N, C-alpha and C positions, 0 to 999 in steps of 0.2 A: 773379509775383515770386519763386516758388520757395520752398525751405525747408520743404517739406511731406513728412512721413514717416509711415509706419504702424508703430508699435512696440507689440508685445503686444496687437494688436487695437485700439489707440487711435490716433487721428489727432493727430500732434504737429506743432507749427509752431515753427521757430526764430525767436525774436524779433529784430526789427531794432533795433539799439542806436545811440544817439547817441554819436559819438566826436569828439575834437578834429580840426579840419581838418588833413589830412596835409601834412607838409613845409612848414608855414607857421609861422614863429616868433611866439609870443604872449608879450607882456610882461605879467607878473602880479606881485602882491604876496601873500605868504603869511607870516604872522607865525611859523608853526612852523619856517620855514627858518632863523630866527635860532639855533635849537637845534642846527643841524647841525655847528657847530664855532665856534671863537673867531674873531671878526671878521666872521662872516656877517651879512648884512642881510636884510630881508624882500623885496628886489627880485630878480627873476629873469626869464629868458626861457626858455620851455618849447617844445620841438620834438617833435612826434609824427611820427617817421620811419617811413615805410612803403615797402617795396621793391615792385618790379613784381609779384612773386609774393605780395604782401600780408603778408609777415613784418613785424611792427611792433615798435618799441622807443621808449621815452620817454627823452629826455635834456634836461638843464637847464644853463643858464649862470647861476651865482650871482654877485651883486655883493658884494664885500667892502668893509669900512669904509675901507680904505686905497686904494680905487679899482681894485684888482686884480680879476681874474675867475677863477672856478673852474668847470671843466667837471664835471658830475655825470652819470654814466650808470648803468644797471642791467644786471647780468649774472646770470642765474639767481636773480632776486629779491633780489640783494644790491646795496647802493649802493657805488659807487666814485667817488673824487674825483681829478681830474687838473688841475693848474694850466694855464691857457690857454696860457702861453708854451711849455710842453713840447709840448702838442698841436699848436700851429702849426708849431713847429720840426721835429716828427717827420713832419708831413704833406708838406712840400715841401723841396726842396733849395735854399732861398733863404738869402741872407745875413741877418744880424740887421737890417741897414739896410733891406733890401727888405721884410721883415716889418713893421718900424716904419713905413715909408712907407705900406704898404697899410692899416694900422690908423688912421693919423692923417690920411688923405687930405683930408677936408673938415673937420678939427677942429684944424688946426695952431695956431689962436689960443687954444685951450683949454689953458692951461699945466698944470692939474691932470690932465687926461686924458693929455697928452703925458708927464708925469712918471710916471703910473701904467703906461703902456705900457712906458716905459723900465725901470721897476722889475720888471715881469713878465719882460722879456727878460734883465735882469741876473740874476734868480734862476736862469735856465737855465744861464748861464755859470758862476755860483758853484757849481753842482752838477757842474762839470767837463764839461759837454756843449757842445762848440763846433761840432759838425757834426750832420747828420741821423742818421748812423750812431751817433754817441755817444748821442743822445737815445733812439733805438730800442733800443739795448743797455741803457740805464739803465731804461727803462720796462718792457721785457721781463723784466729781472731782478727788478723790483719787483712785477709783477703775476702772473707765471707760476704762483706757488704756488696761486692761486685759479682758474686757467683749465682745469685737468684736461687738459693737452695732453700728447702723447707725449714721452718723455724726449729723443728725438733732435731735437726742435725747438730751434733756437737762440733766444737772447734776442730777436734781431731779428724772427724769425718769430712769436714770442709777441706782440711789440708790433704786428706787422702784423695778427695775429688780432683784437686789440682794436679797431683802426681799421676793419677790415672788418666786424666783427660788432656794434659798439656805438656808433660815432661816425658820425652822418649816413649811416646805412646805405642810404638811398635813392639815394645818389650812389656811382658806382663809381670815378670819377677822383679821385685824392688832391688835385689842384689845385682842383677844384670844391668839395671839402669845406673846403679852406683859405679860399676866398673866402666861402663861406657862414658859417663861424665868424667871420670878420672882420665881416661884415654884422650878425650877431647880437650881436657885442660892441659895435658902434657903437649898435645899437638899445637894448641894455641900459644903456649909459652915458647915452644921451639920456633914457631912461625914469627912471633913478635921479635925474637932475638936474631932472626935471619938464619936459623939452623935448618929450616925446610922452606921450600918454595911455595908461592901462592898457587892454589888450584884455580884453573881457568873455568869459570862457569859457562863460557861459550863453547867449550870443547865438548865434542860428542862423547868423550870417554867419561865425562861427569854428568851425563844426561840420560834420560829414558823417555818413553812416550806415554802420554795419557790417552788411553783408548776410549772409544765411545761407551763401551760397557762399563768401564770403571767410573766415568763421569755420571752415567745413568744411575749406577748403584749408590754412589756417594750422595747424589741429589735426592734419590728416593729415601735413603736413610734419614737425611736431614728433614725432609718434608713430613715423614711419619713422626719424627720426634716433635716437630712443631705442632702437628695435628694433635698429638697426645697432650702437649702442653696446653693447647686451647681447650680441649675437653676438660682438663683438670681446672683451668681457670673458670670455665662456665659452671662446673659443679660447685666450686668454692663460692662463687658469687651467689648461686641459688640457695645454698645451705646457710649462707650468712643472712640473707634476707628473710628466709622462713625455715621453719624446722621441717625439712624434707628428708625422708629416708632415701639413701642411694640404693636404688634397685634397678631391675632391668628396664623398666619404663623410663625412669629419669635418665638412665644412661643413653637410651635410644633418642630421647629428646635432645640431649647434649650433643650426640653424634650429628643429628640433623641440623643443629645450629652452627656447626663448624664449616669451614670452607672445604671445597672439593680438592682432594690431593692431586687429581689428574689435570686440573686447569693449569697449574704451574708448569707441568711437563709440556702441555700444548703450547704455552707461551714460550718456553725455552726452545722448542723445536721450530716454532713459527718465526720467531724473531732472532734467535741465537743469543739472547740476553739472559743472564743468570741472576735470579733474585734469591739471594742467600744471606742469612744473618752472619754466618761464619766465614764466607768466602771460599770454603772447601779447600783452603790451603793453596788456591790458585792465584796467578798474577793478573788475571783478567776476568771480566764478567760480561764481555760482549764479543760478538763475532765468533761464537762457538759452533754455529751451523751455517752451511752454505747450500745454495740450490744445486742439485746434481744436474748440470747441463747435459743435454743429449744432442749437442751440436753435431758431434760424431762419436763413435764408440771409443775412440782413443781418448777424447776429453773426459768422457764418463768414467773410463777405467782409471784415469790418473787421479780422480778424486779419492780413490781408495788406497793409493800409494803415496799420497801427499802428507807431509808432516810440516806443521807451521810453528814458528818460534813464538808467536803470540802477538796480539795487536798492540800490547804495551810497548814493544820494541820498534814498531813502525814509526813512532814519533821521535825516536832518539836521533840525535844529530851525529853520533859517532858511528863509524863503520865497523867497529870490532865485532858486533854481533852478526854481521853479514859475511864475514870472511870465511873462505873455504879452508879449513885446517886439515893437516895431514891425517889426523885421527879419524876423519870421516871416510877414509879410503875403504871402499867395498861396502859401506853402509848407506851413504847418501850419494846420489848421482852428482858428479861435478858439473854437468851441463844442463840438466833438466831443472832449471830454475827460471822464473820469468825475468825479463829485463824491465827496468823501471823501478817503481816504488817498492814492490815486494821482493826485489832481487836479494837472494841470500837468506831471506826470512821464510819464504815458502820453498821447501825442498821436496824432493821425491826419493823414496827408498830405492835402492838398487833392485834388480830383478830377483836376486837370490836372498836378499835380506828379509828376515821375518821378525815378528815381535812375539816374545814368549807370552803365552796366555795361560798356561796351566800352573796350578799351585801344586808343589810337590812336598811331601812330608820330609822333614829334616831331623826327626828324632834319632835316626840311626847314625847321623854324621858325627856328633861329639864322641861316642865310643869308638868309631872308626878312626877319628883323628888321634885319639889317645893310643890306639893300637899301632899307629904309624910313628909314635914318638912325641906327640904333643903333650905338654904338661898342663893339667887343668889350671884355670886362672887363680884358684885359691891355694894352689900348691907352689912349692919352691923349686925352680929348675936347678940342674947341677952346675950350670954356668952362671956368671953374674947377669943381672937383668939387662945391663947395657949391651950384652952380647947375645940377646935373644930378640926375636920378632914376636909381636903380638899376633894371635890368630883370631880373625874376626869373621863370624858366620852370620850373614844377613843382618848386620848391624849389632850383633851381640859379641862381646869379647869372651871367647871360650877358652883361651889358653896361651901358652908360650911355646915357642919352638926355637931351638938353638940355631945360630947363623949357618953352621956347616951342614945341619940336617934339613934345613928349610927347602933347598932345591930338590932333595930326594922326596920329601913329603908332597911338594907341588907336582912332581913328575908322577908319583904314584896315583894321586888324585886324577891327573890327566889320563892315565892309563885306565882307571876305573870308569872315567867318563866315556872313553872311546869304546871300550870292550863291554860296557854295561855290567861290570862286576859290582858286588857289594851294594847293589841298588842305588848307585850314585847317579844323580840326574844327568841326562845326556846334554841338556842345555844349560848346565851350571857354568859359572865363570870362576876360574881359579887364577888368581892374580898374586904373584909374589913381587912386591915392590922392594928392591934391594937397597941396602945401605950403601951409599957411595962415598961418604966422607965429605960431600959437598952439599950445598943447599938444594937438594932435589926433592922429589915427592916424598911425603912422610912414609917411612918404611913399614912393612907388615905383610902378613899373608892373609889376603881377603878372599872369601868364598861367597858368591852370590847365587841364589837359587830363585830369587823373587821374579814375579811376572813383570811385563811391560819393558823388559830390556830388549835392545836390538841384538840379534845374533845372525850369523851367516855361516855357511859351510865352506870349509877349506880341506885340503888333503894333508893329513899328518904324515910326513915323510918317514918317520921312525916306524910307524905301524902300518903305513900304506893304506889307511882307512880314512873315511870322512869324519871330520870333527867340527862341532859347532863352537864358534868362538864369539866372544862379546867385545864391546867397544873398548873397555879398559884393559881387557886381556890382550888385545891385539897390539897395544903399545909396546909390550915387552916381548914380542915375538919377531921372528925374521921370516917374512912371507915372500916367496918368489912368485913372479908372475908367469914366467915361461920356464921350460926345462933348462934352457941355457943360462938362466939367472941363478940356478942352485949352486951355492958354495958349500962343499962338504964340510961338516963340522960346525957350520955357522947357521945355514938355512934350516929351519925346523918345519916349515909348512909351505905349501904351494897352492896357488889359485886353481879352482876346478876348471876354469876356462878364462882366457885373457879378457873377455868383455864383461866379466862379472862386476866391474865397477860401474856399469851403466844401468840406467833404469829401463823399464819395459819400453817406454816411448823412445828413449835414446837408442835402444837396440834395434829400432826399426829404420834407422838412418843408414842408407847404403854408403859404403866407403867413408865412414865417419872419421877414420884415422888419417884420411887424405884431405880432410876438410880443415879450413881455418877454424879454430875453436869457437869464436863467437857465432859462426854459421851453425854449428851444432846446437847452440843455445837457441838461436832463432828458429831452427827447424823443429825443435821440441815444442815451441809455442805455435808455429804455423801448422804443424801436423794436427794440432787440436782445433784449428780454426777451419780446416778444409771441409767442404761439403762432401757428404757420402751417404751411406745407408745406415742411419743410427739405430733404427728399430724396425721390427717386422710388423708390429700391430699399429702402424701409424694411422690407419683408418678409424681405430677405436680410441685414439688419444685426443686430448683437448689441450695441448701445450700452447703457451702464449707464442712461442717461437720454435719452429721445427723446420729444418732444411732437409730436403730429400733430393739426392741426385739419382735420376732414373737410369742413367747409363754409367755407373762407376766402372773402373777398370782395375784389373789386377796388375801390380807393378811389373815391368819388364826386368828391372834390376832390383834385387831384394837380398837382404841379409838372411842368414839361416834362421834367426829368431822370428822372422815374419811368418814362416810356415809353422814353426814350433808353437806359436800362440794362435794359429789358425785365423789370422786377421782377415782372410778373404771371406769369412762368414759375415763380417760387417765391413764391406770394402769402403775405401776412402780415396777420393780424388781420381784424376786421370793421368795418363802418361803424356810426357812432352819430351821432344828431342831438341836440345840446344847445343849449338857449336860455339865454343869459346876459344879465341886465339889471343894469347897475351904475347908480350914482346919476346920473352925467352921460353915461355911454357912453364916456368917454375915460380914466378912471382905474381900469381893471380891474386887480385884483391878480393874477388868474388868467386863463389862456386855454388853449385846446386847439388 
């Protein structure tokens, strides 16, 4: 899994952190949002934007009491607000009528929503902004004082900087940003009126994992940018004081006067604290690294399967973030979590769960979708818009698909995924969220190919082959555990083996299905505290604390996974025989 370093003679591991699912708008309520300004409500849509090189930023759409929408973004840890009408008008060279039509496509009968959209566009005109250039000039003039841009930047270039660095940064095309903001606006208004349900940010289907390599790359990029800024600052100061030509010698002197880039990495790995101007779109800046304990090999192994919710949640008084939700089935182990303060915050992935690491090209997918019957986003479908789903590929709205055709398109994509036809990624996620007529999840056909998602293998019963499924995808499937659980015509998938919901450590517990469930939790922790044979080169190591059991034993009773993982290479503990007699034999309070 990576993320392993030796700093000052100690083995350090970068923690894997739970983050919001990238480039997927989540509808939420936060009562503190009411304090952000007059007319603000508790309703909002949150988007965690992540670029291909993993730079991340959070942006929100806020719902106001008069039905208007405000865009909120963060730049260098400062909050900025931008009315939606200005953002849409600045992104594309469309007329007001075209923008109005795009926003009210499937909601023309909702007079309040139509009036709200009209009011947002009227506010732009009242500010004297009638064209795209007018809006860019207006926004650049308003924001440039906070952007630290060169003096020679025009106001339009300053506005371009905002849209490139702060608004939907995962998309490079301005038109794609426009269509995504329109979709988020429709979702926000539907949520505020109770037409769709709130997305649960604590549910695994709305989450992904921040890996060590991703954090390292983000931090390296920021440190290099800061280093270049300091070189620029030094050169500007020296040229102001004296008439010095900028040549190779003056550049080398400026380089020598700057701080060392690597020192901040050593500090990050040694202390686990992040020193960042932007915050890297993360919720915490401490506790990012832990010491890789070698108490025994089971403990050391579990560091690389552990995912943490974040230190910010440890101080929360509510228990909602700690709850084990059904969406975690097969991805997070239900018993391998510590008891006490970190319970439910520090979880471990199941033995079969993997994190997608590869980046796959998606340029072939829009033409493939069109061949299957998807209508491009700027074209008009044959059915009314209210009878179509939006098709979203990695956070970009690419088209429309009719209600009755959508299940066939999703099934065709699933077939391509399993059989590896049409170069469709094997670990992609194909999610059709259906319209139910009730306040359920916001409907659409969503396709994810991005890295950092959790995936796991199951058996597809229709094709009889292994398929990798994701956390959001699993919610809309019917997965049987055993052969006897399969219901013809209803069950679509089956687990590869019954104990696939357990982590590596939990799979080492003998007769775990006959144990009282808290005992499995305790054993997952006690198994990591047992003395054993953690390393072979103990004579050459200088650990502060290292326990070595000279006479470890191989267990007499063992599950099949014990031999599969070859745990006898690093044996742990000794055998003991305990006789337990309870009153009836069935109501034991304790077990081993």
